N, C-alpha and C positions, 0 to 999 in steps of 0.2 A: 523531345527532351522531357524527362521525368524529374521533377524537383519536389522534395518534401522538406518541411521544417518541423522539427520535433523539440519541444521545450519541456523541461522538468524544473519546477521551482521548489527548492528545498529551504530549510530554515536558515542556512548560511549563504549558499550560493545558488544562482540560477544558471542552469546548463542548457545548451542548445546543440543539436546535432542536425546538420543539413546534408541531404544527399542530392546530388545533381548528376544524373546519369551514373558514370563510374566514379565520380569524385565524391568525397565526403569530407566535410570540415566541421569543426566544433569550436565552441567558445564557452567561457565560464566567467561570470561576473558576480559580485556580491549581491545578494537578494536585497531589494529595496522594499523593506517592510511597510514603509509609509505609503507606498504606491507601487504595487507589483508590476504595473504596466511599464514603469520606467526601466526596470531591469529587463523586462520582456523585450522591449524595443531595442535596448542597447545591445543585447546579446545577438539579436538577429542582424543588426547593423555590423557587428564585428565579423559575423560569418560572411556577410556580403562583401566586406572588405577583403577577406581571405580569398574569396572567389573572384575578386577583381571585377565586380559588376556593381552598378548603382543599386541601392536598396530598393528603389521603386521597381527596377527591372526584375530583381529577384522575386519580389512579392507578386508581381504581375504574372510571372511564369511558374509560380508555385502551384502544384496540383492539390496539395493538402497541408494544412497546419494542424498538428496534434499538440495538445496542451495538457500537461499534468499539473494541476493547480493546487495550491495549499489554501485557497480562499475559504473552503469549508472548515479546515482545521483552525485557521486563524480566527474565524468568526466565533467558533466555540471557545477557543482559548480566551479571547477578549470579551466573550459574552455580548457581542454587538449584534443583537438580533431584534426583530420587531416585538411589540407587545402582543402576544397571541392570546386567544381564548380557546378553551376546549369545551365542546358540547358532547356529552356522553349520556348513557342511560342512567336514569335516576337510581341512586343507590350505589353507583360505581364511581362517584366523583373522586375518591381517594386512591384509585388504582395506581396512578403513576407515582404517588407518594409512598405507598406501601411497597411497591416494586416486587422484586423477588427476594428470597432470603439473603442473598449475597450482595444486595444493592449497596451496602455500606462500603464494600471494597471492590466492586466492579470497576474495572478500568485502572486500578491502582497498580503500580509496579510491585514486584515481589516483596520489596522492603515494606511497602505500605500494607500489603496483605498480612504480613507477619505482625504488623502493629495496628491491625484494623480497629482495635478498641479505642485507639487514639484519634481515629478519623471520623468525620461526620458524613452523613449522606450528602450527595451533591446538591448544590443549590438548584432548585427546580427552574426549568426554562419557562414554565408558566406558573404564575403565582396562584395560590389557592383561591383567592376571590375572583379569579378569571376562569374558574371551572364551574360549569353548571350541569345539572342533570335534568333531562327532559322526560316527561311521562311517555313512555313507550316500552314495549317488550316483545321481542320475537323469540320463539322457542327454537331449540336445536333442529326441529323438523320443519321449520319455516312457518309454523302456525302463529298467527298474531294473537298474543295474549292480551296486550294493551295497545290499541291503535295510537298512532302518533297524534298528539293534541296540538293542532296548529296554533291556537291561542297561547298555549303554554310556551311553545317555541318562540312566538313573537315577544312575549313578556321577558323571557330569559335573554333573548337577543338584544332587546333594548337595554337591559341591565349591563350587558357586556360592552355595548357601544358607549354607554354613559361612563363606563370605567376606563375607556381608552383603547379598546380592542382595535388592532389594525390588521388582523388576520384571524381566520377561524379554522380550527381542526375539528372534524366530526368523526367520532369513533364510538360506535354503538355495539352492544353485545350481539354476537353472531352475524355481524354485518358482512363478514368475509364470505358468508354463504348466501345471505339474503340482504342485499344492499338497498332495498327500496326506501326504507326510512331515512337512511343517510342522504339519498338523492332528493327526497322530499324536503329535507332540511336545507340542502343547498339551494333548491329552487325557491324556497321561502326567503333565504338571505338575498339571493340575486334579485328577487322581486322587490324586496324592500330597499335594497341598495344597488340599483343597476349600474352598469359600467359608465353610463353617461354622467354619473354624479362623482364628485371628488371624494365622497365618503364610501365609495365601493372598496371592498376588501377581498383578497383572495380567499378561497375556500378549498381546503384539501380534505378528501374523504379517505378514511383508512381502507375502505373496500377497494379503492383504486390504487393507492400507494402500495399496499401489501395485503392482498386477499388471502391471508393465512391465519390459522388459529393461534391462540395465546394472546389475550387482549392487551397485556402489558407491553409485549414486544411490538405488537401491531400499532398500538397507540403511540409508543415512543418513537417508532420509525417515522410515523406520520408527523409527529411534532418536530422532530429533527429536520425533516424535509421542509416543513413550513418555516422553521426558524432560519434556515439557511437560504431559502428560496429567493427572497426579495433582494438581499445584498448581492448575492451571486449573479442573479439575473441582470441587475443594473450594471455591475462591473464588467461582466463578460460581454454584455450587449455593447457597452461603451468601447471595450477593447476591439470587438468585431467591427464596429463602425470606424475606429481609427485605422484598422488594417484595410478596410475597403477604401478609405480616403487615400491611402498610400498605394493602392493598386491591386490588393488581393481581392479577387472577385467572388470568392466562394465562402462557404460556411466554415466557421472555426469548429474543429472537432475536439471534444473533451474526453480525456482518458477516464475510464471507469475502474473501480476496484474489482471488476469482474474479469479483467484481463483484456479488454477491448476498448474501443472508443466509439463515439456517436456524435452527431452534430448537436449544437446547443439546443436546437428546437426539440430534440428527443432525449435530453439528458435531465434526469432528476438530480437535484442538487446533492442529495445524500449519497448518490453513487460516485461522486468525485472524491470522496474522502479516502485518503491513503492510495491514490492512484499512482504516485511516483514510485514508492517501493515495489508495487506490483509490476510496474514497467521494468524495473531491474530484473525481477524474477523471470518475466517473459523473455527478456533478452538472453539471460543465462540458459534458459530452456532451448531457445532457438540455436544458440551457438553450441550447446551441448549435443543437440541432435546432429549437427554437422560433423562432430567427432564420433558419433555413435554412442555417446554416454547416455544411459537411461536415468541414472540417479545423480542429481547435482544439487548442491546447496549454494544458494546465492547469498553473498555477504556484501553489504554496502555500508562502508564506514565513511560518513560524510563529516560535516562540521558540527552537527548537533546530535545525531543519533547513529545507531548501528542497527541496520535492518537485516533480517534473516528470512529466507524463504526456501521451500523445498519443491523440487520437481522430481517425480519418481516414475518408474516404469509402469506402463499400463494405460488403459483407456482414459483414466482420470488422473493426469499427472499432478494436479494441484490439490491441496487439501483446503478444507473450509473449517473455520472455528466452530466447535460445537455450541459455544455461547458467544456469538458475535457481539462485540461491544464497540460503540463509537463514543469516544470521550469517556463518560462515566455511566452510560446507559446501554442496557441490552437492546438489541434490535433483532429483527427477524430476517435480515437480508442474506443472500448467498454472496459472500465476498471472499476472494482468494485470500488465504491466510498468510500473513507475514507477521513476524514478531519484531518489536523495536525496543531497544533499551537506550538509556541516555549515556552513550559512549561514542564520542566523536572527537575530531581534532580540536573543537572548541570546548570540550568538557572540562569543567573546573576541578582542580585538585585542592584538597584541603586536609588539615590534620584534625581528626576528631578526638579531642582531649577527653571527652566523656567516656569513650571506649578505650582509654589507655594510650592515646597518642598514635592511633593507626591512621594511615593515609587512605583517603577515600577519593575516588574519581567519579564525577557525575552524580546524579543525572543533570544537574544545572549546567547550562552552557553559556559561554560568552557571546554566542551568536556571531553575526557579521558586524554588529555595531554595539559596543566598542570592539568586540573580538578579542582574541588572545593578546597578551601584553606585547608580544613581538610585533603586532600590527601597528603599534604606536598610535593608537586612536583613543587613548585614555584608559584602556583596560589595565587593571592592576592585579588581577587574579591569575595564578599560574594555570595553564591549560596543557592538554596533551601536545598540542603543536609547540608550545613553549619548551616542553621537555625534549621534543625531537630536535628543536633548534639548538638547545644547550648541548645535547649529546653529539651533534654534528651530522645527524642524518639528513636534515633539511638545510640546503644552502640558502642563507638569507638573501643573497643577491640574485637567486634564480627561482624564487617562489612565483608560481603562475608564469613561468618563463621570463621572469624579470619584471613583470608588470606591477608586482607588489613587492617592494623592498621591505624586508623584515629587520627589526632592530634587535639584534642578539643581546645587547646589554639589558634591554628592558625584560627580555625573557629570563636572563640570568638573575636579575634583581627580583623578579616575581617569585621564581623558584626558591631563591635563597631566603627571602624574607618570610614567605608563607609556609615553606616546607622544611628547608634545610636547617634553619636556625632553631625552630621549635623542637626538632628532633636531634639537634647537635650532630649533624652529618654534613658531608660535603655537598655542594650543589649538584655534582654529577651523580652522586649516590641518590640524592633526592629525585633527580630526573629519571634515573633508572627505575626507581620505585614506582613512579607515576606510570612509566611505560609497562612495567611488569603487571601492575594492578589492572590497568585498562585492558591489556591483552588477555589476562586471566578471566576478567569479567566477560569479554566477548567470546572467548573459547568455551567457557563453561556454559554460556547460553546456547551456543551452537550444539554442544554435546547433549544438553537437555532436550532441545527442540527435536533433534533427530532421534534420540533414544526413546523419548516418550511417545513417539509415533510408531514404535515397534521396529525401527531400523538400526543397523550397525553403521556408525559414522565412517568406519573404514571402507565402506562400500560406496561412498560418495566422493565425487570430484568437487573440489571447492573452487568457486568463482570469487575472486576478490576485486572489488571495484569501489568507486567513490574516491574522492580526493585523497583520503588517508588510507584506503584499503590496501594498496600495494606496499605502503610503508609499514604496515603492522601485520600483514597476513601470515608471515612465517611465525610470528609470535602467537597468534590465536589458533593457528592450524595445529600446533603441537598438542592441543587438548583434544583434538578429534582424530589424530593420526591419519588424516586424509592422504591418500597416495599421491595426489597431484593437485597443484594450485594453478589455475588458469587466470592470467591477467590479459587484458585486451588493450589495443592501442587507444581506444576511447574509454579507458578505465574510469577516468575522473568524471566523465559525462555518460556513464554506461546506462543509467536509467533513461536518459534521453534517447540513447541508442535503442534500448528496449522498446521505448514508445514508438520508434520508427518501424518496428517489426509488427506492430499490432494490427489485427484485422478489425473489421466492423463487427461488433458483438452486442447482442441484446440478451437479457435474461428475464424471463417471465416465470413466476412461480405462483402456485395456488395449492391450498389445502384440499385434499380429496381423500377422505377417510374410507378405506375399503379393506375388507379382510380378503387377502389373496389366497391364503391357505387356512382352512378352518382348523382350530385346535382339536387334538385327539383323533377326529375322524379322517383328517388328511384330505378333505374335499376342497378342490380349487374353485375359485370364483367362476361362476357360470355366465354372468352377464358382462361380456367384454366391453359393451358400449359404455358402461360406467367409467371405465378406464379411458377408452378411446375418445369419448366426447370431450373430456377435459384437455386431452392432447390437441385435438382439432381446434378447440377454442384458444388455447395458448398459441398455436400456429397462426391463427388469424390475427391475433394481437401483435405477434412478432412481425408479420409481413406488413401490417399497417404502420407499425412504428419505424420500420426500416425505410419507408417512403421511397420504394424502388419501382423502376419500370418493370414491365413484364419480363424482359430479357434478363435483367439483373436478379429478379425474384427467383428465376429458375436456377440460379447459382447458389442459392441459400443452402446451408448445411444445418440440419437440426440434430441436436443431441439431447437425449432425455436422461435426467437423473432422478432418483427416487429416494425419499427418506423412509426407511423401513424400520420395523422393530418386531421382536417376538412378542406374542401376547402376554399380557400382565407385566411387561417391562416398560419403564418410563422413557428410557433413552433411545434416541434415533441413530441409525447408521446410514450414511449416504452411499449409494452405489450408482455407477453408470448402468442404465437399463440396456440389456442385450438387444432389445428391439424398440422401435418407436411406438408401434401399436401392438396390441395383443390380439392375435388372430386365432390362437388355438391354446389348448392346455399345455402344449409343449413350450409355448412362450412364457406362460406363468411358471412352469417348472424351471426354465432357464433363469428367470428373475430370482426365484427363491434360492437356486443354487449359487448364483452370483452373490446374493446377500449372505449366505452361509459361509462362502469363502472369505469375504471381507470381514465378517464377524469373527471367524476363526483367526484371521491374521491379527486382528486387534486384541482379541481377548483369549485366544487359544481355542483349540478344537473342543476341549472338554466343556467350554462355556456355552456352546450352541444349544438351542432349546427348540427344535422343530416341533416337538409335541405341543408347544404353546401356540402354534400357528404363526403366520406371518401377516402383519398388518401394514398397509400403506398409509402414510400420513400426508406427505407433501410431494408434489410433482414439480420439477424444475426443468424448463425447456431453454436450452442454450441455442441461440440462432447466430450463425456466423456467415459473413460474406468475406471470403478471403481476398486480400489485396495482393497484387504482384510483389514478390520479394526480390530485393537486389541479389544477383548471383554472388556467391561467395568466391572471392578471388584467391588464387593460390600462387605461391612463388616457388622457384627452384632454389635449393640450398646454395649458398655462396661461401662455403667454408666455415669452420668452427671458430677460428680465431677472430676476436673482436678488437684487434690492435688498433684499427682505424677509428674506433669509437672511443678510445681512451681520452679522457678530458684532463686527467691529472690524478692527484691524490690529496687527501686531507686526513687530519686526525679525527677519529670517531671512537666514542666509548661504546664498546660492545658488552652485552650482558654476560657473555661467557668469560670475560677477562677482568672487567671492572677497572680497566685503565685505558688510556688513549692508545689507539693503534693506527698507524698509517694505513689508509684504506684506498684502494683504487676507485676512481670515480669515472663512470662512462656516460657518454652522450646518447640518450635513447634514440634520437633522430638519426644517428649514424649507424645503428645496428642493422644488420641484414639477416635474411633468412638463413638459418643454420648456425648463426653465431651462438657461442656458449660463453656465459660469464659465470665463473666460479666464485663462491663467497670466501671470505667476506668482501663485499663490494656494494657500491651504491650506483644506481642508474638514474640519471636525472632526465626527466621528460618535462615539456613545457607546462604540463598541468598536474603532475604528480611526481613522486619519488619512489622508486622501487628499491627496497632494502633486501639484500641477499646475505644472510648471516653465514658464518662458517659452517660447513657441512651441507650447504645447499648449492644448487646450480640453477641458472636461469638460461633457458634455451628459446631462441626465436624460431617458431615452427613455420610450416608452409602457409598458415593463415596470417602470419606476422603477429600472432599472439605470443605472449611470454609465458612459458611453462616453467614453473618452479617446482623442483623435486629435491628430495634429500639425496645426497651422494652415497 
């Protein structure tokens, strides 16, 4: 018997998807921000109840627990990290404060970037008096210009300890190539403050966290990892101990933003950031492949945010941000790109009188506590969910399958007092305005995301999930003209489902500056070992970090990616390498040809510049151990009529009419393969509501997924 537990914690809800042989159950509970483990344990208990087995038996028989956590995000939002110290090369103490040119608006939403002059630089994670420069200098060729001064290190170390340092980050110039001085500093710290003393402190080296060029990104990546390390280690270790006490005998696996997972013992804290949205994208990619769709756009509308991710045809289905940012800081990590905006069921609507009385929705969210006004927990601000309740899309008596009863009067009051009265319009008109605005915001963001990457949105199938995704997908899909919308039975917990499909993945990257093709002369690199030696070293690190036996190690799959550029150009373009090692000039030609094709796709054929030569900058090795996937079950059609699923009808305000219209309501659990529901209609599921407007139809296909298409 194979059992997996997969959990995704979001800003508003905690989702769980459990597979047990051919059965799959899911649960959704409000996120307990004060202690995430409370919601974590509650959601597993709910699934055990659905499976009709004791919680202890479920945990004992579980093969793996995968966990997409928001601990990293929460720690950064709340700025609840330790007091760190930074040790760097003398003369470079202000690197993290100077940043890059765009530091003032890095990480801001588009509205913030437009008004960057009104924003300040982010508050540093390390105060200026906790940064010291030590006498040392290594040149780019590895020659030691200034030897490390041990006494200087000891003096600076004592200053930092006296100022309250509880952890150290060491980031020296050119240490990504020549790490000896960083290692010497760590040895000095450990010698002065050994583990047996209460005063011992963790020491993180930039050469180990991110051995890549660009000192600002390398230093900030290491600082963020150190800042998150202690709190995450303590909370995840405590959670792992709780699970062991209840019968789960194995390691807890943590979801990474690289699209895979790894045990706690092999997880860097910074790699957990944004794991949930990546899980949803991985799930959409897996389901899309079952249909034969090469291009999919994953859209996840939850309670707090709206997340977008793309998977495209080719050896490299996912894209990576050219300027990866965590919170307000640039980092140098390879992380699957997803975009997020503040548009969810809990997004707050307001009237902006300064701009002439326009309605704005988000990015502020009511969260799970107090939540939307209709939750009746003290919230007074109108939200997207309140608008959906006012219009009749959401049944107040059947939210979360009836587990959470909504107060429609509170929703009406919030929309009337905060939106309708200031604009002198009806409550229903105000609710429709909220819905139109949030749909337009999401649809516009999808269009930009797909278009700016050089694709036509009409070539993409749209996946709609999250608790509010099926309720709004027809609204935001009109902006992309997607030919088909796919919704799944596990739509409201789809990111947790995506987590259940994840393999074990590790990513190792390193700067390796080589000229693969000489400018003008067109001569290719002759010394292949300069390329291959780095690949072999990355492979050795990958096998070590996977902690596998000999039999499992033989199943590892390696995939190499390269950051390349034309000579004299500053920007890098990433490609999947046609081969893992370079054995001949033909291999180098294949790499350069692949680079030219990708460059042409991004910037046009006329922009290519082979005369400038081709330079290699970074090498990224992806190591994957595939886990068995549950077979996709199919059903035979059982007729197109959904008469048996009719639950009744109720008045709903539709955008195309502006007045209440009696609308058929269907029971999602009673729909069968082949059934077709033509709009206007509403389909109520225990965990979400599917809204099918006039001019659309909803079809239950052989996978029991709901396909929404225009008639």
